[in-house]
DSSP file (Angstrom, degrees, kcal/mol; ACC not computed):
  #  RESIDUE AA STRUCTURE BP1 BP2  ACC     N-H-->O    O-->H-N    N-H-->O    O-->H-N    TCO  KAPPA ALPHA  PHI   PSI    X-CA   Y-CA   Z-CA
    1    1 A M              0   0    0      0, 0.0     2,-0.1     0, 0.0     0, 0.0   0.000 360.0 360.0 360.0 130.1    8.1  -15.1   18.7
    2    2 A D     >  -     0   0    0      1,-0.1     4,-2.5     4,-0.0     5,-0.2  -0.335 360.0-103.8 -81.4 168.3   11.3  -13.2   18.0
    3    3 A L  H  > S+     0   0    0      1,-0.2     4,-2.5     2,-0.2     5,-0.2   0.865 119.1  51.6 -61.5 -39.7   11.9   -9.6   18.9
    4    4 A D  H  > S+     0   0    0      2,-0.2     4,-2.4     1,-0.2    -1,-0.2   0.929 112.4  46.1 -64.2 -46.0   11.5   -8.3   15.3
    5    5 A E  H  > S+     0   0    0      1,-0.2     4,-2.6     2,-0.2    -2,-0.2   0.907 111.5  52.4 -64.1 -40.9    8.1  -10.1   14.9
    6    6 A N  H  X S+     0   0    0     -4,-2.5     4,-2.2     1,-0.2    -2,-0.2   0.906 109.9  48.5 -61.3 -43.2    7.0   -8.9   18.2
    7    7 A N  H  X S+     0   0    0     -4,-2.5     4,-2.6     2,-0.2    -2,-0.2   0.891 110.4  51.3 -64.0 -40.6    7.8   -5.3   17.3
    8    8 A R  H  X S+     0   0    0     -4,-2.4     4,-2.4     2,-0.2    -2,-0.2   0.928 111.7  47.1 -61.9 -44.7    6.0   -5.6   13.9
    9    9 A K  H  X S+     0   0    0     -4,-2.6     4,-2.4     2,-0.2    89,-0.3   0.909 111.8  50.6 -62.8 -41.3    2.9   -7.0   15.7
   10   10 A K  H  X S+     0   0    0     -4,-2.2     4,-2.3     2,-0.2    -2,-0.2   0.938 111.6  47.6 -63.4 -46.4    3.0   -4.2   18.3
   11   11 A Q  H  X S+     0   0    0     -4,-2.6     4,-2.5     1,-0.2    -1,-0.2   0.909 111.5  51.0 -60.7 -42.3    3.3   -1.5   15.6
   12   12 A K  H  X S+     0   0    0     -4,-2.4     4,-2.3     1,-0.2    -1,-0.2   0.887 109.8  50.1 -62.6 -40.0    0.4   -3.1   13.7
   13   13 A L  H  X S+     0   0    0     -4,-2.4     4,-2.6     2,-0.2    -2,-0.2   0.921 110.2  49.4 -62.6 -44.8   -1.7   -3.1   16.8
   14   14 A I  H  X S+     0   0    0     -4,-2.3     4,-2.0     1,-0.2    -2,-0.2   0.896 112.5  48.7 -61.3 -42.9   -0.9    0.6   17.5
   15   15 A E  H  X S+     0   0    0     -4,-2.5     4,-2.7     2,-0.2     5,-0.2   0.909 110.5  50.8 -65.2 -41.4   -1.8    1.4   13.8
   16   16 A Q  H  X S+     0   0    0     -4,-2.3     4,-2.3     1,-0.2     6,-0.2   0.916 110.0  49.9 -63.7 -43.6   -5.1   -0.5   14.1
   17   17 A M  H  <>S+     0   0    0     -4,-2.6     5,-2.6     2,-0.2     4,-0.4   0.900 112.4  47.0 -62.8 -39.2   -6.0    1.3   17.2
   18   18 A K  H ><5S+     0   0    0     -4,-2.0     3,-1.3     3,-0.2    -2,-0.2   0.938 111.9  49.8 -65.6 -46.6   -5.3    4.7   15.6
   19   19 A E  H 3<5S+     0   0    0     -4,-2.7    -2,-0.2     1,-0.3    -1,-0.2   0.871 111.9  49.4 -61.8 -35.9   -7.3    3.8   12.5
   20   20 A A  T 3<5S-     0   0    0     -4,-2.3    -1,-0.3    -5,-0.2    -2,-0.2   0.523 113.4-120.6 -81.1  -4.5  -10.2    2.7   14.6
   21   21 A G  T < 5 +     0   0    0     -3,-1.3     2,-1.2    -4,-0.4    -3,-0.2   0.753  57.5 155.5  71.8  24.8  -10.0    5.9   16.6
   22   22 A K      < +     0   0    0     -5,-2.6    -1,-0.2    -6,-0.2    -2,-0.1  -0.721   3.2 152.3 -90.0  98.3   -9.4    4.0   19.9
   23   23 A K        +     0   0    0     -2,-1.2    -1,-0.1    -3,-0.1     2,-0.1  -0.430  17.8 162.4-120.8  55.1   -7.7    6.5   22.1
   24   24 A R        -     0   0    0      1,-0.1    -2,-0.0     2,-0.1     0, 0.0  -0.424  40.7-118.0 -74.5 148.8   -8.8    5.2   25.5
   25   25 A N     >  -     0   0    0     -2,-0.1     4,-2.8     1,-0.1     5,-0.2  -0.499  35.9-102.8 -76.9 161.0   -6.9    6.2   28.6
   26   26 A P  H  > S+     0   0    0      0, 0.0     4,-2.5     0, 0.0     5,-0.2   0.862 120.5  52.9 -56.1 -40.6   -5.3    3.2   30.4
   27   27 A S  H  > S+     0   0    0      2,-0.2     4,-2.0     1,-0.2     5,-0.1   0.930 112.8  44.0 -60.3 -46.6   -7.9    3.1   33.1
   28   28 A E  H  > S+     0   0    0      1,-0.2     4,-2.4     2,-0.2     5,-0.2   0.914 112.3  53.4 -64.5 -42.7  -10.7    2.9   30.6
   29   29 A D  H  X S+     0   0    0     -4,-2.8     4,-2.4     1,-0.2    -2,-0.2   0.898 108.7  48.6 -60.6 -42.4   -8.9    0.4   28.5
   30   30 A H  H  X S+     0   0    0     -4,-2.5     4,-2.7    -5,-0.2    -1,-0.2   0.895 110.0  52.4 -64.6 -39.5   -8.4   -1.9   31.6
   31   31 A A  H  X S+     0   0    0     -4,-2.0     4,-2.0     2,-0.2    -2,-0.2   0.912 111.1  46.6 -63.5 -42.0  -12.0   -1.6   32.4
   32   32 A V  H  X S+     0   0    0     -4,-2.4     4,-2.4     2,-0.2    -2,-0.2   0.917 112.6  50.1 -62.8 -45.2  -13.0   -2.6   28.9
   33   33 A A  H  X S+     0   0    0     -4,-2.4     4,-2.6     2,-0.2    -2,-0.2   0.901 109.1  51.7 -63.4 -41.2  -10.6   -5.5   28.9
   34   34 A L  H  X S+     0   0    0     -4,-2.7     4,-1.0     1,-0.2    -1,-0.2   0.929 111.1  47.9 -60.0 -45.8  -11.9   -6.8   32.2
   35   35 A K  H  < S+     0   0    0     -4,-2.0     4,-0.3     1,-0.2     3,-0.3   0.896 113.4  47.5 -63.1 -40.4  -15.5   -6.7   30.9
   36   36 A I  H >< S+     0   0    0     -4,-2.4     3,-0.9     1,-0.2    -2,-0.2   0.915 115.1  44.7 -66.1 -43.8  -14.5   -8.5   27.7
   37   37 A L  H 3< S+     0   0    0     -4,-2.6    -1,-0.2     1,-0.2    -2,-0.2   0.488  91.2  80.0 -87.8  -2.8  -12.5  -11.2   29.5
   38   38 A Q  T 3< S+     0   0    0     -4,-1.0    -1,-0.2    -3,-0.3    -2,-0.1   0.755  76.4  87.0 -69.8 -20.8  -14.9  -11.9   32.2
   39   39 A N  S <> S-     0   0    0     -3,-0.9     4,-1.7    -4,-0.3     3,-0.4  -0.691  72.3-151.1 -81.4 120.6  -16.8  -14.1   29.7
   40   40 A P  H  > S+     0   0    0      0, 0.0     4,-2.3     0, 0.0     5,-0.2   0.819  93.3  59.8 -63.3 -31.7  -15.4  -17.6   29.7
   41   41 A T  H  > S+     0   0    0      2,-0.2     4,-2.3     1,-0.2     5,-0.2   0.903 105.1  48.5 -63.8 -40.4  -16.4  -18.2   26.0
   42   42 A R  H  > S+     0   0    0     -3,-0.4     4,-2.2     2,-0.2    -1,-0.2   0.895 110.7  50.1 -68.6 -39.0  -14.2  -15.3   24.9
   43   43 A R  H  X S+     0   0    0     -4,-1.7     4,-2.2     1,-0.2    -1,-0.2   0.908 111.0  50.1 -62.3 -40.1  -11.3  -16.5   27.0
   44   44 A K  H  X S+     0   0    0     -4,-2.3     4,-2.6     2,-0.2    -2,-0.2   0.886 107.9  53.5 -65.8 -39.2  -11.7  -20.0   25.4
   45   45 A I  H  X S+     0   0    0     -4,-2.3     4,-1.5     2,-0.2    -2,-0.2   0.927 108.8  49.1 -63.6 -42.2  -11.8  -18.4   21.9
   46   46 A I  H >< S+     0   0    0     -4,-2.2     3,-0.6     1,-0.2     4,-0.3   0.956 112.2  48.1 -62.4 -46.8   -8.5  -16.7   22.6
   47   47 A E  H >< S+     0   0    0     -4,-2.2     3,-1.3     1,-0.2    -1,-0.2   0.879 108.1  55.4 -59.3 -39.3   -7.0  -19.9   23.8
   48   48 A F  H >< S+     0   0    0     -4,-2.6     3,-0.6     1,-0.2    -1,-0.2   0.787 104.7  54.6 -63.6 -28.0   -8.3  -21.8   20.7
   49   49 A M  G X< S+     0   0    0     -4,-1.5     3,-1.9    -3,-0.6    47,-0.4   0.455  77.8  97.6 -85.4  -0.3   -6.5  -19.3   18.5
   50   50 A K  G <  S+     0   0    0     -3,-1.3    -1,-0.2    -4,-0.3    -2,-0.1   0.794  83.5  49.8 -63.2 -24.4   -3.1  -19.9   20.1
   51   51 A D  G <  S-     0   0    0     -3,-0.6    -1,-0.3     1,-0.3    -2,-0.1   0.397 127.1 -66.0 -96.0   5.5   -2.1  -22.3   17.3
   52   52 A G  S <  S-     0   0    0     -3,-1.9    -1,-0.3     2,-0.0    42,-0.1  -0.739  76.3 -26.2 138.4 175.8   -3.1  -20.0   14.5
   53   53 A P        -     0   0    0      0, 0.0     2,-0.3     0, 0.0    42,-0.2  -0.179  53.0-160.0 -59.5 149.0   -6.0  -18.2   12.7
   54   54 A K  E     -A   94   0A   0     40,-2.5    40,-2.9     4,-0.0     2,-0.1  -0.953  11.7-126.8-130.7 151.1   -9.5  -19.7   12.9
   55   55 A S  E  >  -A   93   0A   0     -2,-0.3     4,-2.0    38,-0.2     5,-0.2  -0.466  29.6-109.0 -89.6 164.9  -12.6  -19.2   10.7
   56   56 A L  H  > S+     0   0    0     36,-0.6     4,-2.9     1,-0.2     5,-0.2   0.908 120.4  53.2 -59.3 -42.0  -16.0  -18.2   12.0
   57   57 A D  H  > S+     0   0    0      1,-0.2     4,-2.5     2,-0.2    -1,-0.2   0.867 105.9  52.1 -62.9 -37.8  -17.2  -21.7   11.2
   58   58 A Q  H  > S+     0   0    0      2,-0.2     4,-2.4     1,-0.2    -1,-0.2   0.904 113.1  44.9 -65.7 -39.9  -14.4  -23.3   13.2
   59   59 A I  H  X S+     0   0    0     -4,-2.0     4,-2.0     2,-0.2     6,-0.2   0.923 112.7  50.8 -70.1 -44.2  -15.2  -21.2   16.3
   60   60 A K  H  X>S+     0   0    0     -4,-2.9     5,-1.8    -5,-0.2     4,-0.6   0.933 114.7  43.6 -55.3 -48.0  -19.0  -21.7   15.9
   61   61 A D  H ><5S+     0   0    0     -4,-2.5     3,-0.6     1,-0.2    -2,-0.2   0.914 111.8  53.4 -66.1 -44.7  -18.5  -25.5   15.7
   62   62 A K  H 3<5S+     0   0    0     -4,-2.4    -1,-0.2     1,-0.2    -2,-0.2   0.879 123.1  26.5 -59.4 -42.0  -15.9  -25.7   18.5
   63   63 A Y  H 3<5S-     0   0    0     -4,-2.0    -1,-0.2    -5,-0.1    -2,-0.2   0.223 104.9-117.9-111.8  12.9  -18.1  -23.8   21.1
   64   64 A D  T <<5 +     0   0    0     -4,-0.6     2,-0.3    -3,-0.6    -3,-0.2   0.909  59.1 156.8  50.5  52.4  -21.5  -24.7   19.7
   65   65 A L      < -     0   0    0     -5,-1.8    -1,-0.2    -6,-0.2     2,-0.1  -0.773  40.1-127.1-105.0 147.4  -22.5  -21.1   19.0
   66   66 A N     >  -     0   0    0     -2,-0.3     4,-2.5     1,-0.1     5,-0.2  -0.389  39.8 -95.1 -80.9 173.7  -25.0  -19.8   16.5
   67   67 A N  H  > S+     0   0    0      1,-0.2     4,-2.5     2,-0.2     5,-0.2   0.902 124.6  48.3 -57.1 -45.3  -23.9  -17.2   14.0
   68   68 A M  H  > S+     0   0    0      2,-0.2     4,-2.3     1,-0.2    -1,-0.2   0.900 112.6  48.1 -65.5 -41.9  -25.1  -14.2   16.2
   69   69 A Q  H  > S+     0   0    0      2,-0.2     4,-2.2     1,-0.2     5,-0.2   0.919 113.0  47.5 -63.6 -45.2  -23.4  -15.5   19.3
   70   70 A A  H  X S+     0   0    0     -4,-2.5     4,-2.7     1,-0.2     5,-0.2   0.925 113.3  47.3 -62.5 -46.4  -20.1  -16.1   17.5
   71   71 A R  H  X S+     0   0    0     -4,-2.5     4,-3.1    -5,-0.2     5,-0.2   0.893 110.1  53.6 -64.2 -40.0  -20.1  -12.7   15.8
   72   72 A L  H  X S+     0   0    0     -4,-2.3     4,-2.1    -5,-0.2    -1,-0.2   0.957 113.1  42.1 -60.3 -49.5  -21.0  -10.9   19.1
   73   73 A N  H  X S+     0   0    0     -4,-2.2     4,-2.2     1,-0.2    -2,-0.2   0.917 116.8  47.6 -66.3 -41.6  -18.0  -12.5   20.9
   74   74 A L  H  X S+     0   0    0     -4,-2.7     4,-2.8    -5,-0.2     5,-0.2   0.905 110.7  51.8 -65.0 -39.9  -15.6  -12.0   18.0
   75   75 A D  H  X S+     0   0    0     -4,-3.1     4,-2.9    -5,-0.2    -1,-0.2   0.913 110.5  48.7 -63.1 -39.5  -16.7   -8.4   17.5
   76   76 A M  H  X S+     0   0    0     -4,-2.1     4,-1.6    -5,-0.2    -1,-0.2   0.916 113.4  46.2 -66.0 -42.0  -16.0   -7.7   21.2
   77   77 A L  H  <>S+     0   0    0     -4,-2.2     5,-2.7     1,-0.2     6,-1.0   0.899 115.8  46.9 -66.6 -39.9  -12.6   -9.4   21.1
   78   78 A E  H ><5S+     0   0    0     -4,-2.8     3,-1.5     3,-0.2    -2,-0.2   0.904 108.9  53.3 -67.6 -42.1  -11.8   -7.5   17.9
   79   79 A D  H 3<5S+     0   0    0     -4,-2.9    -1,-0.2     1,-0.3    -2,-0.2   0.821 111.6  46.6 -64.2 -30.8  -13.0   -4.2   19.2
   80   80 A S  T 3<5S-     0   0    0     -4,-1.6    -1,-0.3    -5,-0.2    -2,-0.2   0.313 116.3-117.0 -95.2   9.9  -10.7   -4.6   22.2
   81   81 A F  T < 5S+     0   0    0     -3,-1.5    18,-0.4     2,-0.2    19,-0.4   0.776  80.8 121.0  63.8  32.7   -7.8   -5.6   20.0
   82   82 A Y  S   <S+     0   0    0     -5,-2.7    15,-1.9     1,-0.2     2,-0.3   0.722  83.5  18.8 -88.1 -27.3   -7.3   -9.2   21.3
   83   83 A I  E    S-B   96   0A   0     -6,-1.0     2,-0.3    13,-0.3    13,-0.2  -0.916  70.1-150.7-135.7 163.8   -8.0  -10.6   17.9
   84   84 A A  E     -B   95   0A   0     11,-2.8    11,-2.6    -2,-0.3     2,-0.4  -0.983  20.5-119.0-136.2 148.8   -7.9   -9.2   14.3
   85   85 A K  E     -B   94   0A   0     -2,-0.3     2,-0.4     9,-0.2     9,-0.3  -0.702  28.0-166.2 -84.0 133.8   -9.8  -10.2   11.2
   86   86 A T  E     -B   93   0A   0      7,-3.3     7,-2.9    -2,-0.4     2,-0.6  -0.990   7.9-148.3-123.9 132.1   -7.7  -11.3    8.3
   87   87 A D  E     -B   92   0A   0     -2,-0.4     5,-0.2     5,-0.2     2,-0.2  -0.852  15.6-179.2-100.2 125.8   -9.0  -11.7    4.8
   88   88 A S        -     0   0    0      3,-2.7     5,-0.0    -2,-0.6     0, 0.0  -0.523  52.0 -78.2-104.8-174.0   -7.6  -14.4    2.5
   89   89 A S  S    S+     0   0    0      1,-0.2     3,-0.1    -2,-0.2    -2,-0.0   0.806 123.2   7.8 -56.5 -34.6   -8.7  -14.9   -1.1
   90   90 A D  S    S+     0   0    0      1,-0.2     2,-0.3     0, 0.0    -1,-0.2   0.475 124.0  38.3-130.6  -3.8  -11.9  -16.6   -0.2
   91   91 A K        -     0   0    0    -36,-0.0    -3,-2.7     2,-0.0     2,-0.5  -0.992  64.4-122.6-150.7 158.0  -12.5  -16.5    3.5
   92   92 A I  E     - B   0  87A   0     -2,-0.3   -36,-0.6    -5,-0.2     2,-0.3  -0.847  31.5-178.0 -99.8 134.3  -12.2  -14.4    6.6
   93   93 A N  E     -AB  55  86A   0     -7,-2.9    -7,-3.3    -2,-0.5     2,-0.4  -0.817  18.3-136.1-122.3 165.3  -10.2  -15.7    9.5
   94   94 A Y  E     +AB  54  85A   0    -40,-2.9   -40,-2.5    -2,-0.3     2,-0.3  -0.968  23.4 178.1-123.8 139.9   -9.5  -14.3   13.0
   95   95 A E  E     - B   0  84A   0    -11,-2.6   -11,-2.8    -2,-0.4     2,-0.1  -0.948  33.6 -92.0-139.8 161.5   -6.1  -14.4   14.6
   96   96 A L  E     - B   0  83A   0    -47,-0.4   -13,-0.3    -2,-0.3     2,-0.2  -0.408  33.3-145.2 -70.3 146.3   -4.5  -13.2   17.8
   97   97 A T     >  -     0   0    0    -15,-1.9     4,-2.8    -2,-0.1     5,-0.2  -0.440  40.1 -91.7 -93.5 178.3   -3.0   -9.8   18.1
   98   98 A I  H  > S+     0   0    0    -89,-0.3     4,-2.4     1,-0.2     5,-0.1   0.834 131.5  55.9 -60.7 -30.7    0.1   -9.1   20.2
   99   99 A R  H  > S+     0   0    0    -18,-0.4     4,-2.2     2,-0.2    -1,-0.2   0.923 107.8  47.4 -67.5 -44.8   -2.4   -8.2   23.0
  100  100 A G  H  > S+     0   0    0    -19,-0.4     4,-2.2   -18,-0.3    -2,-0.2   0.921 111.9  50.3 -61.2 -44.5   -4.0  -11.6   22.6
  101  101 A D  H  X S+     0   0    0     -4,-2.8     4,-2.4     1,-0.2    -2,-0.2   0.919 110.7  49.5 -58.6 -43.6   -0.6  -13.3   22.7
  102  102 A A  H  X S+     0   0    0     -4,-2.4     4,-2.6     1,-0.2     5,-0.2   0.867 107.9  54.3 -66.4 -35.3    0.3  -11.3   25.8
  103  103 A F  H  X S+     0   0    0     -4,-2.2     4,-2.4     2,-0.2    -1,-0.2   0.941 110.5  45.6 -59.6 -47.8   -2.9  -12.3   27.5
  104  104 A L  H  X S+     0   0    0     -4,-2.2     4,-2.5     1,-0.2    -2,-0.2   0.903 113.0  50.0 -62.5 -41.6   -2.2  -16.0   26.9
  105  105 A E  H  X S+     0   0    0     -4,-2.4     4,-2.2     1,-0.2     6,-0.4   0.921 112.7  46.5 -64.1 -43.5    1.4  -15.6   28.0
  106  106 A N  H  X>S+     0   0    0     -4,-2.6     4,-1.7     2,-0.2     5,-0.7   0.862 112.5  49.8 -67.4 -35.1    0.4  -13.9   31.2
  107  107 A V  H  <5S+     0   0    0     -4,-2.4    -2,-0.2    -5,-0.2    -1,-0.2   0.936 113.6  46.6 -68.0 -44.1   -2.4  -16.4   32.0
  108  108 A R  H  <5S+     0   0    0     -4,-2.5    -2,-0.2     1,-0.2    -1,-0.2   0.887 125.5  29.2 -65.3 -40.8    0.0  -19.3   31.4
  109  109 A T  H  <5S-     0   0    0     -4,-2.2     3,-0.5    -5,-0.2    -1,-0.2   0.564 103.9-118.3 -98.5  -9.8    2.8  -17.9   33.5
  110  110 A G  T  <5S-     0   0    0     -4,-1.7    -3,-0.2    -5,-0.2    -4,-0.2   0.709  71.0 -63.0  76.1  19.3    0.8  -15.9   36.0
  111  111 A G      <       0   0    0     -5,-0.7    -1,-0.2    -6,-0.4    -5,-0.1   0.607 360.0 360.0  80.7  13.2    2.5  -12.7   34.7
  112  112 A K              0   0    0     -3,-0.5    -2,-0.1    -6,-0.2    -6,-0.1   0.445 360.0 360.0 -95.1 360.0    5.9  -13.8   35.8
């Protein structure tokens, strides 16, 4: 990801957080993130999205989840801004945000 794309994604994330009224302090935000990412299925979903947007059905099939389980995990990831919902003409997909990309990068490199 080049610097311009990174800055656009960062600005989009900040705007989404403002629109959603998410003004957590850093300590609270880290506590929420820890809770969200303790679940191995959610971490796997983030990893699955590294190659691009995925649909609800793709995620359900990949991890053998029912509709309720998939939506619960996706809603939690979306609420904590690791993923974002994208609407195309006929279907809803989910994609990583800059925060989701950063999580993957830090997990792969150990934060180095």
